[in-house]
N, C-alpha and C positions, 0 to 999 in steps of 0.2 A: 713467150714465157719470161723472158728477160725484162720486159716492160712490167708485167705484174710482179715479178719478185721485187724489183726496185720501190715499189709502193708499199710493199710489207713493213709493217713496224715491229721490231724486235720486243717482246715483252720484258718487264723487268723480272729478274730472275730471284727468287727469294721464297721463302715460306714462313709461316706461324706456326711454332709448335704450342699444343694445348695441353694441359693437364693438372691434376692437383699439385700444390706446392711441395717439393722435397722429392722429387721422383727423378731429379737428374738432367733435366732438359737443358738447362744452360751449362751444365759441366759438358755433356755431350756436344753440344755446339760449339763451345769454348775450344776442345781437343780437336773437333773437326777442322774449324777455322784455322788452328794453328798446323794442323796437319798438312793442308792442301794451301797453306799461305795466303789466306783470305782475312778481312777484317769483319769481325762479328758486330753488328749493331743491334740494339736492344732498346725497348722503352726506359725512360727513367724510373725507378722504383721508389720515388719519394712518396710519402703519405699524399693521397689524394690524385696521383698521377695514374693510378690503374682505372679511375673511372672517367678519365679525360679521353674524348674520342681522338682516335689516329687520324692524321690527315695525311 
């Protein structure tokens, strides 16, 4: 059991919120991140960046 457990890889933890603009997605995440003491990371919102594939 321990040998198998050592070979497992922990997945990155995170999620993507999807929805129309102005529904409070960023506001909710910002407040949640502040509350639990983590850094929020988001894609840049400059013109043209929303169509660029995330890598």
